[in-house]
C-alpha positions in Angstrom: -12.6 13.4 -14.8 -11.6 16.3 -12.6 -7.9 17.3 -12.7 -6.0 17.2 -9.5 -4.8 20.7 -8.6 -3.5 20.4 -5.0 -0.5 18.8 -3.4 -1.4 16.5 -0.6 0.5 14.9 2.2 -1.0 12.3 4.5 -0.4 10.1 7.5 -1.9 6.6 7.6 -2.1 4.8 10.9 -3.1 1.2 11.2 -2.5 -1.6 13.7 -2.2 -5.4 14.0 -3.3 -7.8 16.7 -1.8 -11.3 16.8 -0.8 -11.3 13.1 2.1 -10.9 10.7 1.5 -7.7 8.8 4.4 -8.2 6.4 6.7 -11.2 6.5 10.3 -11.1 5.4 11.1 -14.0 3.0 14.8 -13.6 3.8 14.1 -14.2 7.5 11.8 -17.3 7.4 8.8 -15.0 6.8 9.1 -13.5 10.3 7.6 -10.0 10.8 9.9 -7.3 9.4 11.8 -5.5 12.2 14.4 -2.7 12.4 17.4 -4.6 13.7 18.7 -1.6 15.7 15.5 -0.3 17.4 13.1 -3.3 17.4 10.4 -1.2 15.6 8.2 -3.2 13.2 8.2 -2.4 9.5 5.7 -2.8 6.7 7.0 -2.0 3.2 5.5 0.5 0.8 5.2 -2.4 -1.7 3.0 -4.4 0.7 0.6 -1.4 1.2 0.4 -0.8 -2.6 -0.4 -4.4 -3.1 -3.4 -4.1 -0.8 -4.6 -0.9 -2.6 -4.4 -2.8 -5.9 -6.3 -5.7 -4.5 -9.0 -3.4 -3.2 -9.4 -1.6 -6.6 -9.7 -5.0 -8.3 -12.5 -6.0 -6.0 -14.3 -2.6 -6.0 -14.1 -1.9 -9.7 -13.9 -5.3 -11.3 -13.8 -5.1 -15.1 -14.7 -1.4 -15.2 -12.9 0.3 -18.1 -9.9 2.4 -16.9 -9.5 0.5 -13.6 -7.6 -2.6 -14.6 -4.5 -3.5 -12.6 -1.1 -3.8 -14.3 0.9 -5.5 -11.4 -1.4 -8.4 -10.5 -1.1 -12.1 -9.8 0.0 -14.1 -12.9 0.2 -11.1 -15.1 2.6 -11.2 -18.0 3.7 -7.5 -18.2 5.2 -7.5 -21.7 2.0 -8.9 -23.1 0.0 -6.1 -21.5 2.4 -3.5 -22.9 2.2 -5.1 -26.4 -1.6 -4.7 -26.1 -1.2 -0.9 -25.9 0.4 -1.1 -29.4 -2.9 -2.5 -30.7 -4.7 0.7 -29.8 -5.7 2.8 -32.9 -4.0 5.9 -31.5 -0.7 4.1 -31.2 -1.1 2.5 -34.7 -1.7 5.9 -36.3 1.2 7.6 -34.4 4.6 8.2 -36.1 7.3 5.7 -35.2 9.1 8.3 -33.0 5.8 9.0 -31.1 4.6 5.4 -30.6 6.3 5.0 -27.2 4.8 8.2 -25.8 1.4 7.3 -27.2 1.6 3.8 -25.7 2.5 5.3 -22.4 -0.7 7.4 -22.5 -2.8 4.4 -23.4 -1.3 2.4 -20.4 -2.0 5.2 -18.0 -5.6 5.5 -19.2 -6.2 1.8 -18.9 -4.4 0.8 -15.7 -5.3 2.4 -12.4 -2.1 1.4 -10.6 0.1 2.8 -13.4 -1.4 6.3 -13.2 -1.4 6.1 -9.4 2.0 4.5 -8.5 3.9 4.6 -11.8 5.6 1.7 -13.7 8.6 0.7 -15.8 7.2 -0.3 -19.2 10.4 -0.6 -21.2 11.0 -4.3 -20.7 9.6 -5.3 -24.1 7.9 -3.1 -26.6 8.8 0.3 -25.2 5.9 2.2 -23.5 8.3 4.3 -21.4 8.4 4.9 -17.7 5.9 6.6 -15.5 6.5 8.4 -12.2 3.4 7.9 -10.1 1.8 10.8 -8.2 1.3 8.8 -5.0 4.2 7.4 -3.0 4.4 5.8 0.5 7.2 5.5 3.0 7.7 2.3 4.9 5.2 2.0 7.8 7.1 1.9 11.1 5.6 0.9 14.5 5.4 3.6 17.2 7.0 1.2 19.8 9.2 -1.8 19.5 7.2 -4.9 18.6 7.1 -8.3 20.4 7.1 -11.2 18.0 6.1 -14.7 18.8 6.6 -18.0 17.0 3.9 -20.6 17.6 4.0 -24.3 16.9 1.1 -25.5 14.9 -0.1 -29.0 13.9 -1.5 -30.2 10.6 -3.6 -33.4 10.9 -2.9 -34.5 7.4 0.0 -35.1 4.9 0.3 -34.3 1.3 1.2 -37.7 -0.2 0.8 -41.4 0.5 4.6 -41.7 0.7 4.6 -39.2 3.6 1.9 -41.2 5.4 3.8 -44.5 5.0 7.0 -42.8 6.3 5.1 -41.7 9.5 3.5 -45.1 10.1 0.0 -43.8 9.6 0.3 -40.9 12.0 -0.4 -38.1 9.6 0.3 -35.2 11.9 3.0 -32.7 10.8 4.4 -29.7 12.7 4.8 -26.2 11.5 5.5 -22.6 12.7 3.5 -19.4 12.7 4.9 -16.0 13.6 2.9 -13.1 14.9 3.2 -9.6 16.3 1.4 -9.4 19.6 0.3 -5.8 18.9 1.8 -3.0 16.8 0.6 0.4 15.9 2.2 1.4 12.5 2.5 4.9 11.0 3.0 5.5 7.2 3.6 8.8 5.5 2.4 9.4 2.0 2.6 12.1 -0.7 0.3 13.0 -3.6 1.9 15.2 -6.4 -0.6 17.2 -8.4 2.1 17.9 -11.0 2.7 14.2 -11.6 -1.0 13.5 -11.4 -1.6 15.8 -14.4 1.1 13.9 -16.4 -0.5 10.5 -15.8 -4.2 11.5 -15.8 -4.7 10.7 -12.2 -7.9 12.5 -11.2 -9.9 13.7 -8.2 -12.1 10.6 -8.7 -9.0 8.4 -8.7 -8.0 10.0 -5.4 -11.4 9.3 -3.8 -11.0 5.7 -4.8 -7.5 5.7 -3.2 -8.9 7.1 0.0 -11.6 4.4 0.0 -8.9 1.7 -0.5 -6.9 2.9 2.6 -10.1 2.9 4.7 -11.3 -0.5 3.6 -8.5 -2.6 2.1 -7.8 -4.7 5.3 -11.5 -5.7 5.4 -11.4 -7.3 2.0 -7.9 -8.9 2.5 -8.4 -11.0 5.6 -6.2 -14.0 6.3 -5.3 -16.2 9.3 -1.6 -15.2 8.9 -2.3 -11.4 9.2 -4.5 -11.6 12.3 -6.6 -8.5 13.0 -5.4 -5.5 10.9 -7.4 -2.3 11.1 -7.1 1.2 9.6 -7.3 3.6 12.6 -6.6 7.1 11.3 -6.1 8.8 8.0 -5.0 12.5 8.4 -4.7 14.5 5.2 -2.9 17.8 4.7 -4.2 19.6 1.6 -2.3 22.5 0.0 -3.9 25.2 -2.0 -1.2 25.1 -4.7 0.3 22.4 -6.9 3.8 22.9 -5.4 2.6 23.1 -1.8 2.4 25.7 0.9 4.6 24.1 3.6 7.3 21.4 4.0 5.7 18.0 4.5 7.9 17.1 7.5 6.8 20.2 9.4 3.1 19.2 8.9 3.8 15.7 10.0 5.3 17.0 13.2 1.9 18.3 14.1 0.6 14.8 14.7 1.7 13.4 18.1 1.2 9.7 19.1 1.8 9.0 22.8 1.4 5.8 24.8 -0.9 6.3 27.7 -0.8 2.9 29.3 1.7 1.3 31.7 3.6 -1.6 30.3 3.3 -3.0 26.8 0.4 -1.6 24.6 -2.0 -4.2 23.4 -4.8 -2.2 21.8 -5.4 1.1 19.9 -6.9 2.8 23.0 -3.5 2.4 24.7 -2.4 5.4 22.6 -3.4 9.0 22.4 -3.2 10.8 19.1 -3.3 14.6 19.0 -3.2 17.0 16.1 -1.9 20.6 16.4 -4.4 22.7 14.3 -3.1 26.0 15.7 -1.4 28.5 13.4 -1.5 26.4 10.3 0.6 27.6 7.4 -1.4 29.8 5.0 -2.9 27.6 2.3 -2.9 24.3 4.2 -5.9 22.6 5.6 -6.2 19.4 7.7 -8.9 16.8 7.2 -9.4 13.5 9.1 -10.8 10.9 6.8 -10.8 8.2 9.5 
């Protein structure tokens, strides 16, 4: 595995057509919205979930690419499993937690990528992950719709009797008509060296951002598409320029009249002139 030696900042741009990119369970699963501006929101947790799902599909049971936070996982059982490793058994009592942390990072891709708290049972410490996301925020206010839907069946005979044999039931479905979302991300080479996150792991992460919507389709999410992935790579571990100044070089402007309804209704420009010394820009999508 190749050690990561460069700080990286990136902008990830994706859109949704007639779908709910991230429902809010506290608001009847309606699309998340900034109450003051009307901009749509997608949480970092939602995006990390999709990355995890992609890695599970792409890597399967490959050693070193298991997923810690996954459906129906019992986390303390997984942590206890690290204590069965020979390196942990041989370690002195005062070093077992640190050794278990190393084992967990080596075994689970999402721990060495996003970090984890592993002190809920047998102590394997805490890990600060080298990759972090902001919330994704839509470029313009989003228009949400609630649609009535009909199900032509019921779940139980009791429900059928109650409805006199007419088994139709009504429901609701919420969608965003169109939204272009922008997420900012950060890759710390310093933290990557602490967790064992490698250049190969980073390539898998880029693959996930490019393809994760295509392996996670559902009727509820409509058409979600990765549109742009703009990467700012620094020569040094600490970085050669502030991330916010680099992000300001990417401009997204609406070029249509009225409400945008497709990606081509926007124009994205990148200012490549007079880049700070030691910074390069690469467009992966």
